[in-house]
N, C-alpha and C positions, 0 to 999 in steps of 0.2 A: 921831567913830566912824561917825556916820551918813553923813558925806560920803564916807568910805572905802568903806562898804558900797554907797553909791549908785554911786560910781566903779567899783567891782568888778562891780556888777550891769550897768552900762552897757557896760564892757569885755567881759564875758562874754556879752553879748546875742548874739542870732543875726545881726542885721544887721552888727555889727561883726565877728564871726567870718567871715561871708561876704566882707566887704570886705578882711579880712586874707588870706584864702585867694586871693582874685582878684589882690591885689597881689603875693603871693609867686609865683603862677603867671606873672604878667606879667613880673616881674623875672627869674625863672629862664628863661623862655622868651626874653626878650631877650638875656640873657647867652649862652644856647645858640646863638641865632642869630647873634651877634656872632662866636662861635668858627667856626661854619660858614661865615660870610662871609669870615673870615681864610683858612680852608682853600681856599675857592673861589678867592680872589685868587692864592694860591700856585699852585694848579693852573693857573689862567688864564695866569699869568706862564710857568710851565714849558711849556705848550703853544703859547704865541703868540709869546714872544720867542725868537729863535734865538740860537745862540752865534756871536759875531762871527767867531771863527777856528775852523775845523775842519781839523785837520791829521792826516792818516793816513800812516804809513810805508808805503813800497813796497819789497818785497823782490824785487830784480831777479834774474832766472834767466839764468844764463850757460850757454853750451854746448848748448842745447836747440834753438836756432834760429840764423838768421844775425844777429839783434840781440838784445840783452838786453831783457826784458819783465818785467812784474810785474802782479799783481792785488791790489787793496786793496778792503777792505770799507768801506762808508760808512753802517753801521747805527748807530754809537754815536760821537758823538751824532747823532741823526737830523736830517736837513735839514728845512727848513720850506717849505711851498708858497707861491706868490705872494711870493717873496722873491728879490731880485737877488743873485747870487753872482759873484765874480771868482775864477777858478780859476787856479792856477800850480803849476808842478812845480819842486821845489828839489832841485839836485844838488850834493853835496859831493865835490869832486874835487881830486886833488893837480895841482900845476903840473909834471907830468912832461913829458918830451920827447914821448912819443907823444900826449898830450893837447894840448900846445901846437901840434904840427905838423899836428893832424887838421883844424883849420878848422871850417867850418860843419857841423852835423849837424841832424837833425829829430827832434822829439818828438811822438808821436801819442797822443791821449787819446780813449777810448771809455767812455761812461757807460752801464751796463747795468742792466736792471730785475730780474736774478736775484741771489739771494743767493750768497755765496761757498760752493762745495762742490767735491767731487772731479770731479763732471761739468763744472762750469765750468772747472776747472783743465785738464782734458783738452781742452775746446773752445778755451781760449786758446792751448794749445800748437798745436793744428792750425791756428788762425788765424795765428800767428806764422810757421808754416812754409809753409802753402799759400794764405794770404790769402783764405780762405773766410769765410763768414758764420758768426757765433757760433750754435752749435746750442742750440735751447731758451732763447734770450736774445734780447731786443729791445734795439736800440741806441737810446737816448733822446736822446744828444748825442754828436757827434764833432768833433774839432779836430786840427789838425796845425800846429806852429809850429816855426820855425827857432831854433837856439841856437849860441852861439859863446863860447869861453873868451876873456875880455878879453886883449887883445895887450899885451905888455910888451917893450920894447927889450932886446935881449940884453945890451947894454953897461950899461945901467941896472940890469938885474937882477943882473948879475955884480957891479957895485960896491955894490948893496944887500946882497948876500950877504956881501961881504967886511967891509963897515962894521958889519953887525948880525950877525956870525958868532957871537959869543957868545950873543946872543939866540936865534937860530935853533937853537943847540944846546940851550939850556935849554927852549925851547918849539918842538917840531917841528911842532905844529899851525899854526904861522904861515905855512907854505908851502901851506896848504889854500885852495883857490878854492871859494867858495860861489856857485853859479850859480843864479839865480832866473829862470825862464822863464815868462812869462804865456801861458797856452794859451786862455783864454776870459774874456770880459768880460760882465757883466750877463746871466747865464744865469738864467732863470726857470723854475720848475716849477709849471704852473698848478694842478694838483691833487695830492692825496696819492698817488694811484696812479701819477702821472708822476714821482715822486721816485726817483732811482737808488739801488740797493743796492750796487753794485760798480763799480769803475773799472779799466779796463785801460790801462796806460801802457807805451809801447815807446820805447826810445832808439835811433833809427835811425843808429847810428854804428859798427856792426860790433862784433865780439867783442873787438877790441883796445882799445876805450875803457876807461879806469880810473875807476871811481866808488866813492868810500867809502860813501855812503848817498843814498837818494832818498826823497822825501816829496811828498805831495799836499796842498796847502793851499787851502781854500775860504773866501773872506772874504766875510762878509755885508755888503752895502751898505745899512745901516739908513736908514730914512726914515719920517717921519710918526709915528704913534702907537708903533710899535716902537722907534724912535730915542729918543722921550721915555721910554718904559718902561725902556730900557737904560741910559740916562745919568742918570736920576732915579728910581731904583728905590724908595727909601723913600717919597717924596712921592706917586708914582703908586700904590704898594701901599696907603698910607692911604686915598688917594682912592677907589680901587676897592672897598676894604673897607667904607668908609662908604656907597657907593652900593648895594653888595650888601645891606648891613644894613638900609638904609632901605626897600629893595624887600621884603625879607623881613618887616620890621615891617608894611608896608602889607598884605601878604597875610595875615599873622597877625591883624591887627585885623579885616579882612574876614571871615575864617574864624570868628573869636570872635564877631562880631555875628551871623552866620548861625547858629552854633551856640546862642547865647544865645536867639535868637528861636525856634528849634525847641524848645529845652528849656522856655522859658516858655509856648509854646503847649501843649505836651504836659502840663506840670505844671497849667495852668489847667483843662484838659479833665478831668484826673484828679481835681482837687479838685471840679469841678462834678459828675462822676459820683458821687464818694463822698458829696457833699452830698444828691444825689437819692436815693442808696440809703439814707442815713440817714433822710431824711424818709419814705421808703416803709416803712422798718422801724418808725418811730414812729407812722405812720398805718395800720399793718397791721391793728389791731384794729377800725378803723372799717368800717361797712357802708354800703351804698349809701343807706340810710334816714338816715344821719347827715349826708348832703350832701357827702361827700368827692369831690373831682374830681382824677383823675390828672394833668390837664393844668395844674392850678394850681401856680404856682411856689412857693408857700409862704404861710403866715400871717405876719402882722406880727409882728415880733420884740418889739414892746411888749406883746403878748398873753400873754407868758410872764415869769416872774420871772427876773432875771439879776443877776450879781454881777461886779463889775469890780475888778481888783487896783489898789492904789496903792502908792506908794514910801514907804519909811520905816515907822513904826509906826502910820501912820494906819489907821483901820478901813476895810475895803473898802466901796465904793459898791454899794448894792443898789437894784434896780429892781423895784418891785411893780406888776403891772398893775392897772388900774382894774377894779373889780368891777361888772359890769353887773346892773342891777336886773332880776329876772325879771319878765316881763310878767304882770299879773294875769290870772287866768283869768276870762274873761268867760263868765257863764252865759247860755245862750240865754233868750229871752223866754218860750218855752213851758214851761220848767222852773221859772219864778218862780211860787210859789204865790199863788193868788188869795185875797183877804181873805175869810175865813170858811170856807176849805176845811178848815182843821184842826178847826174846830168841828164841821164835818159828819162828819169822820172820828170825832171823839169821840161824836158822837150815834150813829153806827153801831155802835161798840163798846158803848155803854150801852143803856138801854132807849129805845125810840122815844118821841119827844115829838110829840104832836099839837098843835103850836102854830099850825097853819094853819087851824084849824077856822073855817069860815065865811068864809074869804077864798080866792079862787082864785089870787091873785097869788103868795102865799107858797108854795103848793104847786108851782107852776111854776118858781118861782126855785130851790127846794130841789132839784127833780128836774134842773134844768139844771146846777147846781153839781155834783151827784153825777156827771152824765155827764162834765163836764169833768175831775174828779178821776180817774174811771175810765180816761179816754183818756190822761191824763198819767201814769198809774202805769207802763205798759209802757216808756215812754221813759226813766224812771228807771233 
């Protein structure tokens, strides 16, 4: 039973409670910082690693100018700065007679810094008709590349149609020609402000060209850390999370040490002030004649009775100070009565004795004794 009581007393002691609180705070802080490190890694991946393929549809406008054109927004997903991109225009076209007989034609690309709006739409229409500069928009990049529908011999084309007539009847899309025209390679945007927001694409083949659909594709040429983070996402995510977590733990330990030192200094100064106030309150009844000095740090603890607690049912330890013997009061020499003085006093109270008749020495001695007794009486 005493063992359980002693264990409970040790467990519930203030040092153990303080240690438990510190451990709980450290563990909870470490777990919280780990979650924050994971969130920071996710945000870092999202802001640093680009999408490898960014494809934006282009809605060509017919009948508004000499050539079909279209404006595409490049805001979602956002392009990354200091990243090389290959840009291409994809045209889905039928193998019709006008397209096959057209031959070569040109595709123009303009990357603008303005967001898509009605004002930009009007400016693009004016540019397609008059070839003037874009109003309120800066051209960050421009390119113009040729395109041509792949040539197929008429005899071979006719034989293929006859041989695969049933297939072409079931799948009409088999006669579709997908033309991929690269218009730029290794285009880099140095800063975030230089990233384009819209793209203007024009097919310089006249209004007679037939196109099913058109799209703009920007392919990121990954290298270095971005390539590693893109192809090994899990491994790099764990690595960056651990790095962030270690840095956070380091800063937390430094902050904890500084805070502990500050709190320890303030608590020690507070205890010192309280101890001094307590001593002043206990010594408040002493006067200057008692020999109390304010600058004195305190008397020895052994001068006062003390009691120390013990474990179990053992009686408490007591400390009793040593009792100092009071110094004996030393009587001055002039207060010590001389031999025969009391007898002289008795003679004064009673009848006088004439014991010195005939001798001069006894009279002088008695008179001198009386004079000494008279002089010593006021001092008493």
